[in-house]
N, C-alpha and C positions, 0 to 999 in steps of 0.2 A: 460793872459799867463796860460797855462795848469798846474795843480798841478803835482808835482813829484809823481811818483808811490812809495808809502811807504811800499808796501807789501814785505815780504822777497823774496829774489831771490833764495832761496833753497826750495826744496820740497823732503822730505826724506821718502816717502812711495808711491809706485805706483805698479801696477800689470799688467801683460801681459797675453797673451793666454797660457803661461806656467802654470798659476794657474787659477785665476778667473777673469782676465781682458778680454777685447774684442779686443785689438789691439796687434800686434806683438811687441816684444821689440824695434825694430827699429822705429816703428810708435809711440810708447809711448815716446821715446826720441825726435822724431821730434815734437810731440805735446808740449812737455815740452819746447823745444827751442822756439817755436812760442809764448809761454806764458811768455817768459822772464826768465825761470829757468836757473840758472848758475850752480847749484850744485844739482844733482839728484841721488836718489837711486831707483833702481828697486828691489822691495821686494816681489817677488812671494812667495807663501805659501809653505814652506818646500822643496823648490827646488832652485838650482842655475843654472838651465838649460838655462835660458835666459840671464844670465849676460854677456857672451862673446859677444852676439849680441848687447846688450845695450852699452857695452864699445866701440865697433866699431862704432856704431851710434853716440855716444857721440863725438868721434873724428871728424866725418863727420859734425856734427851740432854745434860744438863748445860748448858742454855742458860737464862739468866734471861729469862723472858717477862713483859712488863708488860701489864696489861689496857689495851686501847686500841680506838679506833674512828675511822673517817673519815666525817664528816658532810657531805653535800652541802647547801649553803646559798646563799641568794640575797643578793647584795650590793646592797641597796636604797639604799645611799648613793652609788653611782656615778652618773654622768650618765645612764646607762641601766642598768637592772637586769641583772645577770649572775650566773652560777652559779660559785661557788668552793667549795673543799673545806677543811674545818677538821678537823684531827686532835686527838683528845682522848686524853691519856695519863694513866695512874694513876687512871682512873675506877673507881668501885665497880661492877663489872659485875653485881653481884647486887642493886643498889639498885632497889627496886620502882618508885619515882617516876621514876627515870631511864629505866628500861625502858619505862614507860608513855609517857613523852615521845617516846622513840625509835619506839615503835609508831605514834604520830601522824605523825612525820617519814616513817617508812617507807611509810605509807599514801599520803602525797602523792607519794613517789618512784614507787610502783607505778602510781598514776593517771597521772602524767606519762609513764611508759614506755608505758602503754596508749594514751595520746593520740598518742605518736610512732608506735606500731604502726599506728594508724588513718591517720596521715599517709603512712606508707610505702605502705599499700594504695591510698590515693588517688593516689599517684604511679605506680601500676601494678605494684608489687612483690607477689609471692606470698610468704607467710610459712609456714614449717614451725614450728608453734607447740608441738610436743611438749615441748621443753625448758622453754619458758615455762610451760606448763600444769603440768608436773611440779613446777617450783619453787614456783608459786603454791599448789599443793595441799600442798606440804611446809612452807609458811610461810616460804620463803626469798626474799630480795629478787630483783627483776628489774631489769635496767638495759640500757643501750645495747649492751654486748657480747652480751647474750642476743638482742636484736633483730637485731643483725648476724648472729649465727649462724642465726637464723630465715630471713633472706634468703639467706644463703650456702648453707643446707642444702636449699633448695627447687629441685628440678630445673628447674622452669619458668623460673627466673631465669638459667640458665647462659649463654645467648647474650648477654643484656644485660650481665651481669657482665663477660664478655670484652670487649664493645664499650666499656664504661666503664673497663676496666682495674682492676677491683676484684677482688682475689684473697684478701683476708683481713679479719679483723674490723676492724683499724685503718683500712684504706683505705675500708671501708664507712662506718665512723663519721665519718671525715674528710669523706667526700663528702656525707653526708646528715644526720648526727646531732649536729653541733656547732653552737654559736651562729652564726647567719647562714646556715645550710644549710636546705634546704626542709622537712625532716621534724623539725627540732629544735623542742621545746616546753619552755618555761621552767617550773621548779618554782614553787610558790606559797609553800611554807614548808619549813624555817625561814629566817629571815634569819640573817646572820652573827652579829649580836648575840644572837639567840635561841640559836644553837648554842653560842656562848661561855658564855652564862649557864647552859645546861643542863650543860655539861661542868664548870663550876665547882661547881654545886650537887651534882654527883656526886663531888666531891673531886678533880677532875682539873685538868690544865693544858691550855690551848688553843693550838694552833699552826696558822698558815696554811700549808697544804701547797703545795709546788711553785709559787711565785708566777709564775715565767717560763714555766711550762707553759700557764697561762691568759692571761697578759698579756705583751705584748712591749715596751712602752714603759718604759724604766727610770724615767723621772720618774713615770709613773703608778703603777708598782710601789711606789716609795718613798712617794708620797703615800698610797697605800692602806695600807701598813704603819703609817704615822703615825696614820691615822684609826682603824685597828683597835686599835692600842695604847691609844688614848684611851678606848675602852670596854672594855678589859680583856684583849685578846689577850696571851698570855704569851710568844709568840715566833714564829719563822719557820723553815720548812724551807729553810735556806739552801743546804744541800749536797744535790744531787739529780742523778740520772743524766743528765738532759738539760740541766742548767745549764752554761753555758760558764764559763771562768775569770773573765771580766769580770763576768758575772752573779753568780757565787758571791762574788767579792770585794766587789761592791757590797752584796749582802745581808749578808755577814758584817760589813762595816764599819758598816752601819746598825744591826744588832742590838747591836753593842758601844756605839754612840753612845746608843742608847735603853735599854741595860741589860736587854735581854730575851734569851730563850733562842734558840739556833740549833741546829737538829737536822738530820738527814740520812737519806737512804734511797735504795735502788735500786728501790723500789716493786715488789717481786717479785710476779708474777701466775702464773707457771708456767714450766716449762722450754721450752715450745713458743712462748711469746710472743716476737714479733720484737724487742722492746726490753726488756721487763721480765722477763728470764729468768734473771738471776744475782743472788745476794746480794753485797753490798759493792761493787757496780759503780758507785760514785760517788766523786768526788774532793773533797778539802778544799782543794787547791791551797795547802797550807801554812798555812791558817787553822785556828784552834783552835775546835772546836764548844763550845758552852755548853749542856750538857744539864740543868744544874740538878738538881732533884729526880728527874728521869727516870733519872739515872745511879745513884741510890740513895745 
């Protein structure tokens, strides 16, 4: 007899072509349904533009889709400012005030990306900007994956890419576009507190995404959780595709101690992505998630 599938039937972070994913919102939902996802969040970066399509696809495929977003924010309470991601669930995706606020956030994201494009050029890279220009003309967000594609897609960079052993979007981003690398530029707004407040005003709950993706020191992660909870953060994405057992257990225990939510995801970006290519590809390691109102 085959063993029962013990993986969670929820997956609360995924991305479409409205941010840095490779599939349309409808196709993201269809993939999730095929993988057995029953509760799904489409969390495109700084935009709710794909939510209506995802909701409609959810009805078609029998998946409960919740309105959601992933907001890039500056943690200005750390010893040095750093960029973290805040997930907002159950937000009113049609709220005019919230969408206006997101427009302001998105504008800063766009300008930061263009500053990084300038930095790449100063470092001698050629950029194929067709995708970036097309997205800008369509009002879609641009981010680091699109910059990476622009470098990878320009024939003049081929020899240098081979010399530096850069062969995909992830390796380009890690080499040049993360904090501490030469072409990285910090966002200016919003702060984490701004993002949490905006999510709450839109009727949602705010969750710190993938803590150990951005930070490595367990003590620093726990201190950051405590600080965020003090100004209203509702929970933590404790269960994540790249989190180890030890990291997951640490996060799960702290969320229980604080009485806050604990969510999880495989952060689906598309079938060709090297890491984020499958739904439900994360572990709970025997811990019980606390989805609170997200579970309905």
